[in-house]
Each structure stands twice: as structure tokens, then as C-alpha cells.
Backbone as numpy.savetxt, mean C-alpha at the origin, in Angstrom:
# Nx Ny Nz CAx CAy CAz Cx Cy Cz
-24.66 16.28 1.72 -24.68 15.62 0.44 -23.33 14.94 0.19
-23.38 13.71 -0.17 -22.16 12.96 -0.48 -21.82 13.18 -1.95
-20.57 13.52 -2.21 -20.14 13.83 -3.57 -19.34 12.68 -4.18
-19.07 12.77 -5.48 -18.22 11.78 -6.14 -16.81 11.82 -5.55
-16.36 13.01 -5.17 -15.06 13.16 -4.50 -15.03 12.33 -3.21
-16.08 12.44 -2.42 -16.19 11.67 -1.17 -16.09 10.17 -1.46
-16.84 9.73 -2.47 -16.82 8.31 -2.83 -15.46 7.86 -3.32
-14.78 8.69 -4.11 -13.44 8.35 -4.61 -12.47 8.20 -3.45
-12.53 9.12 -2.51 -11.63 9.05 -1.35 -11.96 7.86 -0.45
-13.24 7.55 -0.30 -13.64 6.38 0.47 -13.10 5.11 -0.17
-13.28 4.98 -1.47 -12.76 3.82 -2.19 -11.24 3.70 -2.03
-10.54 4.82 -2.11 -9.08 4.82 -1.96 -8.68 4.33 -0.57
-9.38 4.81 0.45 -9.08 4.38 1.81 -9.32 2.90 2.02
-10.39 2.39 1.42 -10.70 0.96 1.52 -9.57 0.14 0.89
-9.08 0.59 -0.27 -8.02 -0.15 -0.97 -6.75 -0.22 -0.11
-6.34 0.92 0.45 -5.12 0.92 1.28 -5.31 0.11 2.56
-6.48 0.22 3.17 -6.74 -0.56 4.38 -6.75 -2.06 4.11
-7.35 -2.45 3.00 -7.37 -3.87 2.63 -5.96 -4.37 2.39
-5.19 -3.59 1.66 -3.79 -3.97 1.37 -3.03 -4.18 2.67
-3.11 -3.19 3.55 -2.36 -3.25 4.80 -2.73 -4.49 5.61
-4.01 -4.68 5.83 -4.42 -5.77 6.72 -4.36 -7.15 6.07
-4.35 -7.18 4.76 -4.23 -8.48 4.09 -2.80 -8.97 4.06
-1.82 -8.07 3.90 -0.46 -8.51 3.65 0.53 -8.33 4.80
0.27 -7.43 5.74 1.18 -7.29 6.87 1.18 -8.60 7.65
2.36 -9.10 7.93 2.52 -10.39 8.60 2.94 -11.49 7.65
2.93 -11.20 6.35 3.34 -12.22 5.38 4.82 -12.53 5.54
5.22 -13.79 5.44 6.63 -14.14 5.52 7.36 -13.60 4.29
8.57 -13.08 4.53 9.33 -12.44 3.44 10.82 -12.55 3.71
11.58 -12.63 2.61 13.04 -12.47 2.69 13.48 -11.77 1.41
14.77 -11.57 1.27 15.26 -10.82 0.11 15.04 -11.56 -1.20
14.89 -12.88 -1.15 14.62 -13.64 -2.37 13.16 -13.56 -2.82
12.25 -13.23 -1.89 10.83 -13.23 -2.22 10.21 -11.84 -2.28
10.97 -10.80 -1.97 10.41 -9.46 -1.90 9.84 -8.99 -3.23
10.51 -9.27 -4.34 10.00 -8.85 -5.65 8.64 -9.48 -5.93
8.53 -10.78 -5.67 7.27 -11.46 -5.97 6.15 -11.00 -5.03
6.48 -10.65 -3.78 5.44 -10.15 -2.88 4.98 -8.76 -3.32
5.89 -7.90 -3.75 5.49 -6.60 -4.28 4.53 -6.77 -5.45
4.86 -7.68 -6.35 4.01 -7.93 -7.52 2.65 -8.51 -7.11
2.67 -9.43 -6.16 1.41 -10.04 -5.71 0.50 -9.00 -5.06
1.07 -8.14 -4.24 0.27 -7.09 -3.59 -0.32 -6.17 -4.66
0.52 -5.73 -5.57 0.10 -4.82 -6.63 -1.00 -5.44 -7.49
-0.80 -6.67 -7.91 -1.79 -7.33 -8.76 -3.09 -7.61 -8.00
-2.99 -7.96 -6.75 -4.18 -8.24 -5.95 -5.05 -6.99 -5.82
-4.44 -5.87 -5.50 -5.21 -4.64 -5.32 -5.68 -4.08 -6.66
-4.88 -4.26 -7.71 -5.22 -3.67 -9.01 -6.47 -4.27 -9.64
-6.89 -5.46 -9.22 -8.10 -6.05 -9.80 -9.38 -5.54 -9.13
-9.23 -4.80 -8.05 -10.40 -4.27 -7.37 -11.00 -3.10 -8.17
-12.30 -2.87 -8.01 -12.95 -1.79 -8.75 -12.30 -0.43 -8.52
-12.21 0.35 -9.59 -11.79 1.74 -9.59 -10.29 1.96 -9.44
-9.49 0.92 -9.32 -8.04 1.09 -9.20 -7.47 1.31 -10.60
-6.89 2.49 -10.79 -6.28 2.82 -12.09 -4.82 2.41 -12.11
-4.12 2.65 -11.00 -2.69 2.37 -10.94 -2.28 2.18 -9.49
-1.31 1.30 -9.28 -0.76 1.10 -7.93 0.71 0.72 -8.04
1.49 1.30 -7.16 2.92 0.98 -7.07 3.21 0.55 -5.64
3.86 -0.60 -5.49 4.18 -1.13 -4.18 5.69 -1.34 -4.09
6.28 -0.75 -3.07 7.70 -0.96 -2.80 7.86 -1.38 -1.34
8.71 -2.37 -1.15 9.00 -2.86 0.20 10.46 -2.58 0.48
10.73 -2.00 1.64 12.08 -1.57 2.01 12.99 -2.78 2.25
13.90 -2.99 1.32 14.80 -4.14 1.40 15.82 -4.01 2.53
16.24 -2.80 2.84 17.17 -2.60 3.95 16.54 -3.04 5.27
15.27 -2.72 5.44 14.57 -3.13 6.67 14.43 -4.64 6.74
14.19 -5.26 5.60 14.11 -6.73 5.58 15.44 -7.32 6.01
16.52 -6.84 5.42 17.86 -7.35 5.73 18.18 -7.20 7.22
17.74 -6.10 7.83 18.01 -5.87 9.25 17.12 -6.70 10.17
16.00 -7.17 9.64 15.00 -7.85 10.47 15.08 -9.37 10.37
15.67 -9.87 9.30 15.71 -11.32 9.07 16.41 -12.03 10.24
15.78 -13.08 10.70 16.36 -13.86 11.78 17.43 -14.82 11.27
18.35 -15.18 12.14 19.45 -16.07 11.77 19.01 -17.53 11.61
18.01 -17.93 12.35 17.64 -19.34 12.38 16.90 -19.78 11.11
15.86 -19.05 10.73 15.03 -19.49 9.62 15.21 -18.67 8.34
15.88 -17.52 8.42 16.20 -16.74 7.22 15.05 -15.96 6.61
14.07 -15.59 7.41 12.99 -14.75 6.91 12.47 -13.88 8.05
11.64 -12.91 7.69 10.95 -12.09 8.68 9.51 -11.91 8.21
8.75 -11.15 8.95 7.38 -10.87 8.55 7.31 -9.45 8.01
6.50 -9.26 6.97 6.28 -7.92 6.43 5.63 -7.06 7.50
6.20 -5.90 7.71 5.67 -4.93 8.67 5.18 -3.70 7.92
4.21 -3.03 8.47 3.66 -1.83 7.84 4.72 -0.78 7.57
5.72 -0.68 8.44 6.77 0.32 8.26 7.62 0.05 7.03
7.57 -1.16 6.50 8.36 -1.54 5.32 7.69 -1.13 4.01
6.40 -0.79 4.07 5.61 -0.52 2.87 5.70 0.93 2.41
5.82 1.09 1.11 5.72 2.39 0.47 4.82 2.19 -0.75
3.58 2.65 -0.65 2.56 2.38 -1.66 1.98 3.70 -2.16
1.76 3.77 -3.46 1.02 4.89 -4.03 -0.02 4.31 -4.99
-1.23 4.86 -4.94 -2.31 4.35 -5.77 -3.16 5.49 -6.32
-3.69 5.27 -7.51 -4.65 6.19 -8.12 -5.98 5.45 -8.26
-7.01 6.03 -7.68 -8.34 5.46 -7.71 -9.22 6.42 -8.49
-9.92 5.93 -9.51 -10.78 6.78 -10.34 -12.22 6.36 -10.13
-13.03 7.30 -9.67 -14.45 7.04 -9.44 -15.26 8.17 -10.07
-15.98 7.85 -11.14 -16.89 8.79 -11.81 -16.27 10.17 -12.03
-15.11 10.19 -12.69 -14.47 11.44 -13.05 -13.59 12.07 -11.99
-13.48 11.44 -10.84 -12.62 11.95 -9.77 -11.48 10.97 -9.56
-10.25 11.48 -9.59 -9.07 10.66 -9.33 -8.53 11.02 -7.95
-8.45 10.02 -7.09 -7.85 10.18 -5.77 -6.48 9.51 -5.80
-5.44 10.29 -5.57 -4.08 9.76 -5.50 -3.74 9.68 -4.01
-3.46 8.46 -3.56 -3.24 8.22 -2.14 -1.95 7.45 -1.92
-1.49 7.44 -0.68 -0.24 6.74 -0.37 -0.31 6.12 1.01
0.53 5.13 1.19 0.79 4.51 2.48 2.30 4.52 2.63
2.78 5.23 3.62 4.23 5.36 3.81 4.52 5.61 5.28
5.65 5.09 5.72 6.07 5.28 7.11 6.33 6.76 7.37
5.77 7.27 8.45 5.99 8.65 8.88 6.88 8.61 10.12
8.17 8.99 9.98 9.09 8.91 11.12 8.67 9.79 12.30
8.07 10.93 12.02 7.64 11.83 13.10 6.56 11.21 13.97
5.70 10.43 13.35 4.63 9.75 14.08 5.00 8.32 14.46
6.12 7.82 13.87 6.54 6.44 14.06 5.39 5.49 13.70
4.82 5.75 12.50 3.60 5.04 12.12 3.51 4.98 10.59
3.04 3.85 10.03 2.80 3.79 8.58 1.48 4.48 8.24
1.57 5.73 7.84 0.40 6.59 7.67 -0.17 6.51 6.26
-1.49 6.43 6.19 -2.19 6.53 4.91 -2.55 8.00 4.72
-2.36 8.48 3.49 -2.61 9.91 3.27 -3.13 10.16 1.86
-3.77 11.30 1.71 -4.23 11.78 0.41 -3.12 12.65 -0.17
-2.70 12.32 -1.38 -1.68 13.13 -2.06 -2.33 14.20 -2.91
-3.39 13.80 -3.66 -4.03 14.74 -4.56 -5.41 14.22 -4.91
-6.30 15.15 -5.23 -7.61 14.80 -5.76 -7.83 15.64 -7.01
-8.13 14.96 -8.10 -8.30 15.64 -9.38 -9.74 15.39 -9.84
-10.49 16.48 -10.02 -11.87 16.35 -10.48 -11.96 16.84 -11.91
-12.54 16.01 -12.77 -12.67 16.36 -14.19 -14.07 16.87 -14.46
């Protein structure tokens, strides 16, 4: 039997996956990082069941990655730190996308599930 909890977690995973695959590779520099964070946040926040989303991009990594010739780099998954709350029929799934140094991978994870 599929529960509302299952559906909430599925929706949360879809949101993080869409975010990752839609925006990784976007051109970025230190002058545009704020607007890209806002664009990502606003884009995902209009999707169904998204209650809240916070997007942070690691500025130190951008500074280290920017090329000398053109002055920009591409957004990489390791630069993203995202937390989102997805509410589906009384269930809140709090999820995150954050670089995991032990795995050397930008891991999506469940932080908490709250059932009302």
C-alpha cells in the first residue's frame, strides 16, 4: 500500500532531481551567483507541494573554479546546498541536496518527515 508519506517523499525527490538536472552546467560567476540562487529557488517554489526552499551556492568554489580567460565557470553539483520542505496531504518531507565529502558526491537526503 502506498501511503501519503511515500507520495510526499517521492514529490520531494522529484523536486531535488529536477533542480539538479535543470541548473547544473549553468554559467556563473561571483556577480551572478545571487541571481542564480534566487532563480533556482523561485523556479522550484512554483511547483506543486513546495512549501519552502533555500538554495545556497558555494562562493569559494566559484572563485576557485573561474577561468582567467572568460571570467566564469559552470555550476557544479558540489557547489549546491539546498534544503526544501514539501507538503503533501498532511505530510511534510524535509529534504536536502548537499555535497558529501566522504562519498565525494552531491547527495540528496531525507532530513525529516513530519506526519500530522
